[in-house]
Wavefront OBJ file of the C-alpha trace (Angstrom):
o trace
v -0.024 0.048 -0.061
v 1.226 3.575 -0.808
v 2.525 5.757 2.204
v -0.322 8.320 2.243
v 0.864 9.773 5.510
v 4.192 11.053 3.947
v 3.689 11.519 0.279
v 6.775 12.019 -1.868
v 7.311 15.751 -2.689
v 6.419 16.974 -6.133
v 9.182 17.087 -8.558
v 9.689 20.718 -8.602
v 9.671 20.925 -4.638
v 12.333 18.241 -4.756
v 14.428 20.419 -7.176
v 14.029 23.289 -4.583
v 15.218 21.103 -1.815
v 18.242 19.783 -3.770
v 19.231 23.450 -4.431
v 18.989 24.261 -0.641
v 20.946 21.225 0.332
v 23.618 22.316 -1.858
v 23.566 25.901 -0.500
v 22.509 27.513 -3.830
v 21.369 31.116 -3.587
v 17.709 31.938 -3.579
v 18.066 33.529 -7.037
v 19.742 30.310 -8.517
v 16.970 28.123 -6.908
v 14.256 30.559 -8.413
v 15.821 30.352 -11.825
v 16.163 26.447 -11.878
v 12.769 26.144 -10.553
v 11.168 28.358 -13.432
v 13.428 26.640 -16.309
v 12.504 23.154 -14.985
v 8.733 24.360 -15.161
v 9.104 25.795 -18.564
v 10.719 22.512 -19.816
v 7.852 20.572 -18.438
v 5.065 22.765 -19.973
v 6.995 23.051 -23.318
v 6.557 19.275 -23.675
v 2.865 19.210 -22.764
v 3.542 18.655 -18.976
v 5.129 15.151 -19.717
v 7.197 13.906 -16.835
v 11.154 14.407 -17.546
v 11.699 10.937 -16.308
v 9.829 9.770 -19.640
v 12.025 12.167 -21.749
v 15.728 12.621 -22.756
v 18.286 13.964 -24.816
v 15.717 14.783 -27.951
v 13.430 16.712 -25.872
v 16.250 18.621 -24.039
v 17.780 19.538 -27.555
v 14.302 20.654 -28.963
v 13.593 22.933 -25.842
v 17.098 24.451 -26.101
v 16.928 25.016 -29.737
v 13.501 26.499 -29.531
v 14.980 29.017 -26.937
v 17.620 30.048 -29.338
v 15.549 30.097 -32.656
v 11.945 31.187 -31.496
v 12.735 32.734 -28.245
v 15.807 34.600 -29.328
v 17.430 34.427 -25.947
v 20.881 35.445 -25.359
v 23.884 32.742 -25.094
v 24.183 33.144 -21.220
v 20.282 32.664 -20.956
v 20.357 29.474 -22.927
v 23.452 28.341 -20.846
v 21.409 28.798 -17.440
v 18.503 26.903 -18.967
v 20.875 24.038 -19.728
v 22.440 24.028 -16.356
v 18.805 23.935 -14.764
v 17.791 21.078 -16.752
v 20.935 18.997 -16.234
v 20.568 19.762 -12.515
v 17.024 18.313 -12.552
v 18.076 15.302 -14.262
v 21.346 14.729 -12.462
v 20.746 15.685 -8.838
v 17.004 15.239 -8.595
v 16.126 12.200 -10.906
v 19.748 10.957 -10.481
v 19.960 9.892 -14.123
v 22.279 11.017 -17.068
v 20.042 11.907 -20.066
v 23.139 11.452 -22.295
v 25.236 13.872 -24.313
v 23.521 16.802 -25.515
v 24.631 17.432 -29.060
v 23.124 19.248 -32.044
v 21.673 22.146 -30.246
v 21.478 25.312 -32.229
v 23.437 27.674 -29.795
v 22.380 31.381 -29.106
v 24.870 33.716 -30.342
v 27.400 35.300 -27.743
v 28.428 38.687 -29.265
v 31.899 40.060 -27.875
v 31.036 43.281 -26.232
v 33.237 45.908 -24.898
v 32.395 47.238 -21.523
v 31.135 50.726 -21.033
v 33.400 52.749 -19.183
v 33.089 56.322 -17.760
v 35.722 58.950 -17.435
v 36.582 60.080 -14.103
v 34.809 63.429 -14.440
v 31.712 61.424 -15.629
v 31.966 59.212 -12.665
v 32.124 62.360 -10.307
v 29.125 63.580 -12.016
v 27.151 60.275 -11.369
v 28.225 60.345 -7.740
v 27.411 63.948 -7.292
v 23.812 62.881 -8.500
v 23.322 60.407 -5.458
v 22.236 61.254 -2.056
v 22.474 59.283 1.245
v 23.029 55.648 1.490
v 22.622 55.635 -2.555
v 25.698 57.793 -2.745
v 27.711 55.513 -0.115
v 26.837 52.531 -2.220
v 28.057 54.298 -5.364
v 31.138 55.377 -3.803
v 31.803 51.691 -2.699
v 31.007 50.234 -6.159
v 33.622 52.467 -7.812
v 36.075 52.531 -4.934
v 36.155 48.785 -4.528
v 35.110 47.255 -7.933
v 32.566 45.004 -6.240
v 29.442 43.788 -8.095
v 26.165 45.214 -6.925
v 25.082 42.331 -4.859
v 28.587 41.681 -3.478
v 28.257 45.201 -2.076
v 24.816 44.799 -0.723
v 25.583 41.547 1.014
v 28.361 42.983 3.027
v 28.297 42.159 6.689
v 29.853 44.467 9.433
v 32.439 42.059 10.025
v 33.687 42.038 6.555
v 34.988 45.666 6.802
v 38.616 46.126 7.991
v 39.380 49.960 8.537
v 42.585 49.085 10.004
v 43.906 47.293 6.833
v 41.965 49.314 4.418
v 40.336 46.081 2.969
v 36.983 44.390 2.198
v 36.379 40.732 2.475
v 33.993 39.671 -0.148
v 32.248 36.563 0.769
v 31.042 34.183 -1.877
v 31.637 36.642 -4.695
v 32.173 36.182 -8.317
v 32.595 32.585 -9.026
v 31.350 31.737 -5.418
v 34.828 32.447 -4.088
v 35.996 34.645 -1.244
v 38.391 37.614 -1.919
v 39.689 40.576 -0.795
v 39.615 44.125 -2.305
v 40.467 47.674 -1.430
v 38.601 49.998 1.128
v 39.406 53.496 0.050
v 40.425 55.773 2.681
v 38.303 58.372 1.181
v 35.041 56.645 2.260
v 36.171 55.779 5.873
v 34.509 59.049 7.429
v 31.178 58.351 5.585
v 31.070 54.613 6.168
v 31.663 55.207 9.840
v 28.973 57.633 10.467
v 26.745 55.203 8.173
v 27.546 52.279 10.198
v 26.664 54.311 13.462
v 23.269 54.940 12.194
v 22.827 51.365 11.201
v 23.892 50.301 14.622
v 21.109 52.472 16.176
v 18.654 50.970 13.896
v 19.825 47.419 14.702
v 19.478 48.362 18.518
v 15.960 49.586 18.133
v 14.982 46.269 16.218
v 16.494 44.293 19.342
v 14.241 46.255 21.694
v 11.381 45.117 19.618
v 12.349 41.545 19.829
v 13.537 41.549 16.168
v 17.049 42.100 14.862
v 17.745 38.685 13.609
v 19.474 38.603 10.080
v 19.777 35.618 7.782
v 22.780 33.518 8.222
v 24.130 31.335 5.333
v 24.872 27.494 5.371
v 23.007 26.366 8.571
v 25.094 28.817 10.691
v 21.967 29.773 12.390
v 21.624 26.451 13.892
v 25.204 26.138 14.816
v 25.297 29.584 16.470
v 21.804 30.420 17.640
v 22.709 33.830 18.927
v 24.868 35.003 15.991
v 21.961 36.240 13.759
v 21.352 39.031 16.543
v 25.060 40.000 16.835
v 26.150 43.323 15.472
v 29.213 41.948 13.403
v 26.706 39.698 11.298
v 24.397 42.679 10.360
v 24.298 43.969 6.773
v 26.227 47.149 5.996
v 23.366 48.197 4.021
v 20.150 46.836 5.501
v 16.765 47.422 3.947
v 14.430 50.248 4.965
v 11.766 47.799 6.349
v 11.213 44.154 7.218
v 10.382 41.504 4.773
v 9.416 37.803 4.783
v 12.184 35.301 4.276
v 10.917 33.122 1.338
v 12.381 30.063 2.701
v 11.890 30.203 6.427
v 9.074 32.420 6.534
v 10.509 34.605 9.378
v 10.065 38.547 9.211
v 13.621 40.009 9.061
v 15.370 42.934 7.958
v 17.241 41.994 4.723
v 19.954 43.812 2.734
v 18.865 46.868 0.550
v 17.040 46.211 -2.581
v 19.126 45.847 -5.627
v 16.605 47.102 -8.041
v 16.116 50.467 -5.966
v 19.830 51.072 -5.883
v 20.086 50.343 -9.656
v 17.059 52.627 -10.330
v 18.941 55.553 -8.279
v 22.152 55.046 -10.026
v 20.448 55.069 -13.585
v 18.574 58.302 -12.627
v 21.754 59.872 -11.633
v 23.651 58.874 -14.875
v 20.616 60.464 -16.829
v 20.562 63.699 -14.781
v 24.444 64.024 -15.246
v 23.726 64.353 -19.038
v 25.864 61.426 -19.857
v 24.840 59.702 -23.169
v 26.607 56.508 -22.586
v 24.588 53.416 -21.772
v 25.846 53.321 -18.259
v 24.328 51.460 -15.211
v 25.468 50.408 -11.686
v 27.874 47.827 -13.134
v 29.506 50.474 -15.115
v 31.213 51.959 -12.073
v 33.050 48.258 -11.632
v 34.237 48.540 -15.211
v 35.318 52.053 -14.624
v 37.354 51.012 -11.483
v 39.081 48.345 -13.326
v 39.956 50.590 -16.330
v 41.135 53.437 -14.080
v 43.430 51.239 -12.292
v 45.156 50.180 -15.426
v 45.219 53.722 -16.524
v 47.011 54.644 -13.284
v 49.711 52.046 -13.912
v 48.194 49.035 -11.809
v 49.409 45.681 -12.658
v 46.665 43.506 -14.636
v 47.203 40.471 -12.235
v 46.350 42.843 -9.307
v 43.354 44.090 -11.102
v 42.360 40.247 -11.874
v 42.454 39.453 -8.018
v 40.514 42.564 -6.894
v 37.782 41.822 -9.480
v 37.695 38.111 -8.684
v 38.257 36.825 -12.380
v 39.075 33.412 -12.896
v 41.198 34.011 -16.039
v 43.410 37.014 -16.705
v 41.985 36.959 -20.162
v 38.735 38.256 -18.791
v 40.630 41.144 -17.230
v 42.375 41.822 -20.474
v 39.269 43.286 -22.059
v 39.794 46.485 -20.041
v 42.941 47.149 -22.118
v 40.835 47.643 -25.154
v 38.958 50.568 -23.562
v 41.636 52.386 -22.035
v 41.414 56.216 -22.454
v 43.799 56.293 -25.320
v 41.388 56.263 -28.421
v 40.068 53.056 -30.274
v 43.374 51.127 -30.357
v 45.830 53.285 -28.355
v 47.159 54.896 -31.375
v 46.479 58.442 -33.011
v 44.488 58.741 -36.044
v 46.417 59.823 -39.080
v 44.139 63.086 -39.148
v 45.749 64.177 -35.860
v 49.175 64.032 -37.587
v 48.143 66.493 -40.309
l 1 2 3 4 5 6 7 8 9 10 11 12 13 14 15 16 17 18 19 20 21 22 23 24 25 26 27 28 29 30 31 32 33 34 35 36 37 38 39 40 41 42 43 44 45 46 47 48 49 50 51 52 53 54 55 56 57 58 59 60 61 62 63 64 65 66 67 68 69 70 71 72 73 74 75 76 77 78 79 80 81 82 83 84 85 86 87 88 89 90 91 92 93 94 95 96 97 98 99 100 101 102 103 104 105 106 107 108 109 110 111 112 113 114 115 116 117 118 119 120 121 122 123 124 125 126 127 128 129 130 131 132 133 134 135 136 137 138 139 140 141 142 143 144 145 146 147 148 149 150 151 152 153 154 155 156 157 158 159 160 161 162 163 164 165 166 167 168 169 170 171 172 173 174 175 176 177 178 179 180 181 182 183 184 185 186 187 188 189 190 191 192 193 194 195 196 197 198 199 200 201 202 203 204 205 206 207 208 209 210 211 212 213 214 215 216 217 218 219 220 221 222 223 224 225 226 227 228 229 230 231 232 233 234 235 236 237 238 239 240 241 242 243 244 245 246 247 248 249 250 251 252 253 254 255 256 257 258 259 260 261 262 263 264 265 266 267 268 269 270 271 272 273 274 275 276 277 278 279 280 281 282 283 284 285 286 287 288 289 290 291 292 293 294 295 296 297 298 299 300 301 302 303 304 305 306 307 308 309 310 311 312 313 314 315 316 317 318 319 320 321 322 323 324 325
């Protein structure tokens, strides 16, 4: 007789659980869940166990041809489906061959001049300005900056510890002295906010990788709090607990985009452009490319080499013959 008291979780719920066991981020979990669902719906709600290489090829090709998705999006869909088969269904569907691949155009990063960076930062106020200073001054990605905990800042050594950053690796980057004063004043305000949360019986923050079970009181300690906390509480999508998470990525991105527009810059710049500008300006200042590679967290130096093509010396670093006339 089937066990009706403990029914087996649905397939997509099993996928979520497999992601959590492996400590995948909530963003990866949501993306994998969505791609697995779209794969199943595309094939008329057939169970993946009854499908294989042919159906996977058909779906991935559809994304490139009819869907017009980018190469990175198609690769994410492929990773999600392979995770579903290998980690949830515990089977190998076989070699995935013959898929029409989405084009991966080689794009040069948009870079601002130092005067343009100054104009963008001048258009930001309060916490958004401080985040902008940190993005340009440290070269961190947006989420790396927003996920910073108090304990990750080292004012004595002028460094920031980036946890689970690019490539899911820890790394160190610089903490500019120019931001020390503003950052310390900001942390004082955050400390007062945290103390008020504690008085209300709240103040516990999300801790990764089951640390909350290992250290039950750590979630309320000051050192574990986010450097840039959200203005209000929200419900944790996994535990259901009401917590103060880090600042919203979308809100920060919109503020920086508005500052770019207000400055009159016609380049297609965004928050990530500050990271590109950080790398380019370091190279222009004579920094070693290996050092820039480590600060950015690039796996291969060839990724960092792209910034040598956008240094502030013209298209190829040489002068036009027109300038010689």
